[in-house]
N, C-alpha and C positions, 0 to 999 in steps of 0.2 A: 344111616337111614332116618331114624326116630329124630335128629335134628334137622334133617330135611323137611319131614313132616311139618313138625313145629314151625319152622322157618316160613313154611308155605301157609300155615294157618295163622301166623301173625300178619303175611302180608294179604291174607284174604280178609281179615278183619279190618285192616286199614283201609282197603278197597270198599268195604261196607259203610265205614264210618265216613270215609270222604264223600260218598253217593248220599248219605243221608244229610252231613253237613250241607252239602249243594242244596238239597231241596229247602233246607231252612232257611239258607241264606238267600236264595230267590225268593221265598215267600216273603220275607222281612224286607227286602228292597220293594218289592212290587206294594208291601203293605204301606212303607212310607212314601212311597210315589202315588199311591192313592190317597193318603191322608193329604197330599198337599194340590189336589185338584178336587173339582165337584163335578167334572164332566163323567157323564155314564153313556153306555150304548145299551139303551133297555129294549131296543128291538131284537137284541141278541139274548135276553135273558133266558128263554124258555129254550132256544135251540142248544145254547151252552150248557144249561144244565141236562138237556138229555145227553149230550156229547160226553160231558164230564161222568156223568152217571154210568153210560155204556160204555166208556174207556176203563174206569173203575174196577166195573164187574168183569168185563173180559180180560182185563191186566191180571186180576187175581185168578182168575179161572182157568187162564191159558198157562199162565205160571205154574200152577200147582198142577194143570194135567203134565207139563213137561215136565216138571220136575219128579212126578210120579213115574212118568214113562222112562225116564232115564234111571232112575232107582230100581225098576223092574228089570230094566234091560241089564244093569250093571251087575245084579244079583245071580245072575242066569250066567255071566261070564268067569272065566277063569283070570281075571286083571290082576297085578299087584294092588296092594295097597295105596302106592304111590301114583300107579295109573287111576286109580278110582277116585283119589284125591283129586288129581287134574280135573277129571270129569266133573266131581262135587263142584268144583272152583267153577268151572264153565257154567253149569246149569244153573247153580245159584245166582252168579253174575247177570245172566240172562233172566232168571226170576225177578231179581232187583229191580233191572231196567222196565220188565214189565210192569212195575209196581209205582216206579218212578214216573213213567211218562204220564199216566193221569194225573199224578200228584203235582207235576208241573204245568200241565195243563189248568187245573184246577186253580193254581196261583194266577197262572193268564186271565183265567175266567173271572176272578177275584175282582183283577186291576181293571179289567174292560168293564165290569157291571158294577162294583161296589157292594155286591151281597155277602154276606156274613155266610151263607149258606155254603159257598165255596172253600172258604176259611175252614168250615166243619169239615167237610170231605177232604180237605188237606190234611187236617190233624187225624182224622180217621185212618186214612191212608197212611200215614207217618205212623201213627203206633201199630198198625199191623206189620209196617215195615222193621221197625226197632224190636218189636218183642217176637214176632212167629217168625221172620225171616233171619233173625240173628244167627250168623255162623257160629259153629262151635265143634270141638272135636268131639264132644259126647253124640251130638247131633250126626255128625259125621260116621261115626262107628256105628250107632243103631241103625241107620237108614243104608248105608253101603257096605258095612263089614262084617255084619250079621245074616 
């Protein structure tokens, strides 16, 4: 059973890294494409900023809310550690997706407008993703097994 848990945690970490790498790859592609063109869509500057900020706040808030709700419901259940790990994997992937969406949209907004504020927002979301949402056996143990 311990080997199964370790294998699932390794797979979970691989999914985390793949999602993170895809965010960076998309931003690099848009940055390279943006540097080769001088066209901008200035009429979308403020609406894009509002959408990116709104998506960022909503994605982080909803992701954290869903994670906490799942954590509370599992702490009251009699599920086994393996079942709790499966739920942990599911809810963290949902949380990552809710953080990834505004990050990718920020990359698109940078490509369309050329404003560095979208790059800053991308970096902030990516740092949040890499440091606060990183999966670990310790985090799983603290949040779901205690």
